[in-house]
C-alpha positions in Angstrom: 0.0 0.0 0.0 1.1 3.5 -0.6 1.7 6.3 1.9 -1.1 7.6 4.2 -1.4 11.3 3.5 -3.0 13.9 5.8 -5.0 16.7 4.2 -5.6 19.8 6.3 -8.1 21.2 3.8 -10.9 20.2 1.5 -9.9 18.0 -1.3 -10.4 19.6 -4.7 -9.6 18.3 -8.2 -6.4 20.4 -8.3 -5.3 19.2 -4.9 -6.0 15.6 -5.9 -3.9 16.2 -9.1 -1.1 17.4 -6.9 -1.3 14.2 -4.8 -1.3 12.0 -7.9 1.7 13.8 -9.4 3.7 14.1 -6.2 3.0 10.8 -4.5 1.2 8.2 -6.6 3.3 8.3 -9.7 6.7 7.9 -7.8 5.2 5.2 -5.5 3.7 3.2 -8.3 6.8 3.5 -10.5 9.0 2.3 -7.6 6.9 -0.5 -6.2 5.6 -1.7 -9.6 8.5 -1.2 -11.9 7.0 -3.9 -14.1 4.1 -1.6 -14.7 1.6 -4.1 -13.4 0.6 -1.9 -10.5 -3.0 -1.3 -10.0 -4.5 2.0 -8.8 -8.0 2.2 -7.4 -10.1 5.2 -6.4 -13.7 5.9 -5.7 -15.6 8.3 -7.9 -15.6 11.1 -5.5 -15.9 14.5 -7.1 -12.2 15.4 -6.9 -11.3 11.9 -8.3 -13.6 12.3 -11.3 -12.5 15.9 -12.0 -11.4 16.7 -15.5 -7.8 17.5 -14.4 -7.4 14.3 -12.5 -9.0 12.1 -15.2 -6.8 13.7 -17.8 -3.7 13.1 -15.7 -4.6 9.5 -15.1 -5.3 8.9 -18.8 -2.0 10.5 -19.7 -0.1 8.2 -17.3 -2.1 5.0 -17.8 0.9 3.3 -19.4 2.7 3.5 -16.0 0.1 1.5 -14.1 -3.3 -0.1 -14.5 -6.1 2.3 -13.7 -9.5 0.6 -14.0 -11.9 3.5 -13.9 -15.3 2.9 -12.3 -14.5 -0.6 -11.0 -16.5 -0.9 -7.7 -16.0 -4.7 -7.5 -12.3 -4.0 -7.0 -12.8 -1.1 -4.5 -11.1 -1.9 -1.2 -11.2 1.6 0.1 -14.2 1.1 2.4 -12.6 -2.1 3.8 -9.4 -0.2 4.6 -11.3 2.6 6.2 -13.2 0.1 8.4 -10.0 -1.7 9.4 -8.4 1.7 10.3 -11.5 2.7 12.3 -11.5 -0.6 14.2 -7.8 -0.3 15.0 -8.2 3.3 16.2 -11.2 2.3 18.4 -9.0 -0.3 20.1 -6.3 2.3 20.8 -5.4 2.7 24.4 -5.6 5.4 25.4 -8.1 6.6 22.8 -7.1 9.5 20.6 -8.2 12.8 22.2 -6.8 15.4 19.8 -6.4 15.5 16.0 -2.7 14.8 16.4 -3.4 11.8 18.6 -5.8 10.5 15.9 -3.2 11.1 13.2 -0.6 9.2 15.2 -3.0 6.3 15.8 -3.9 6.2 12.1 -0.3 6.2 11.1 0.6 3.5 13.6 -2.3 1.3 12.3 -1.4 2.0 8.7 
């Protein structure tokens, strides 16, 4: 799995494009140098933005990007696993920084 990133603001198409460019591309290229890596996203508004979709199409030769493939979507499973791990934290997170630390530890 790739890095867990913290956003301190609302995710927009342009911000998502920045994440794709600055984090996804280098991670996928490093981990899947054979170009068999698979990238999955949900169809949230920033994910389906014109700028993000264009970038993904332009870089589709670098990794497999199956658009609109809900049967492959594991994002909700990952979210549930992280939530379960954080709920079991002792002591429970009390501040946003505590929560971030618990999420990073669980990741």
